[in-house]
N, C-alpha and C positions, 0 to 999 in steps of 0.2 A: 888186478889179478890176472887178466888174460895175458898181459905182457910177461908176468912172472912165469906163467905156464909156457909161453914161447921160449923164454930164457932157459927153463928147465929142460925142454925138449932139445934146445940147442947145445946142451952140455954143461951149463954152469952148475956149480956145486949146490947142494941142498942149502948149506949155510949162506951161500951167495944169494940164493933166491930169498931167503929170510931177510938178509940184510937189505936187499932191494925193496922188499915190502916195508921194512922199517924206515927206509929213506924218505917216506912220505912226510916225516917230521921236518925235513930240510927243504921245504919249498920256499922259493924266493919271496913271495908276498908275506908269508908269516915271518921270515927273517927281517923283512923291511918293517913290519909292525913292531917286532922286538926292538929294532934300532930306534924307531921313533919314540917308543914308550920308555925303554930302559937306557938308551944311549948306545953308542957304537961299541964301547968296550964290553958291556954286558951282552950285547947281541953276538959278539965274537966268542965270548965265553959259552953262551948257549949253543952256538954253532959247533964249537969244539966238543962240548959235552954230548950233544945229540949225535955227532959223528962218531965219537968214541963208543957211545952206547950202541949205535947201529952196528959198527964193526965188531965190537965185543960180543954182542948178542948173536951175530952171524957165526962167528968162530965157536962160541959156546954151543949153539944148536948143532953145528956140524960135528963137533967132538962128541957131545952127549948122544945124539941120534946115531952117530957112527958106531960108538961103543955098544949101544943098546941094540944095534942091528935094525933100526927103524927106518933107515933111508931106503926108499923103493929102488929095486934093482933095475926095473924097466922104466923107461921114460916115454910113457904113452899118454901124456896129458893132451887133451884135445880142447880147442877153443871152439865152442859152438856158436854158430851164427843163427840167431833166432829173430824172427820178425814179430810183427804185431799179432797178438792172438786175443781172441775174445773169451775170457774166462770170468769167474765171479769178481775178480778185482777190477776188471774193465767196467763191469756194470756198477760196482760200488763207486768207482771214480766218476762215472757219468752222473750217478744220483747225487753225490756230494758236490759236484760241480754245479748242478742245477740248484741245489740248496744254497750254495755260496752266492750264486747269481741272485736268487730271491732275497737273501739277506743284504746284499749290496744295494739292490733297488730299494728295499725298505729303508736302509740307512740314508740313502740320498733323498727319499721322499719325506722323511720325518725330520729334516733339518740337521742331519749329521755333520755336514760341512761347517755350518755356522757354530755348532757346538764345539767342534775341534778348534775353530778359530778362537772361540771364547776361552778355551782351555789353555791356549798358547799365549794369551794376552796377559799383561800384568793385572793384578786384582783390582786396582783402582780404575782401570780403563773400562771394564764392563759394568762397574757399579754406577757410572755416570749415565748409562743408557737407559 
């Protein structure tokens, strides 16, 4: 989203910003997964479909928002630089990190690793012990 705000401030159209946001569907690792799972032809069909949907949605948003007068006239989007702050979520994160550490220690002390090994073994293997 920050890059979309920078593009908006740089003069790209409103529909172009929307199409840029929708372009997250076209990342290479996901296309590679599609290729492995469905094959190259279906991956190319999905690539074309997602690309057409992205472009079409961008144009449609540009037209509809333009006709309705909903596109902002001023391009004053700012990208904020925020650092680490201590609010209630910080303290909740610390508390649940401590709870997770306690649960991991308990798991290790009560034989959790051997239980996981047993679960991964074939049924007849652990019956012999």
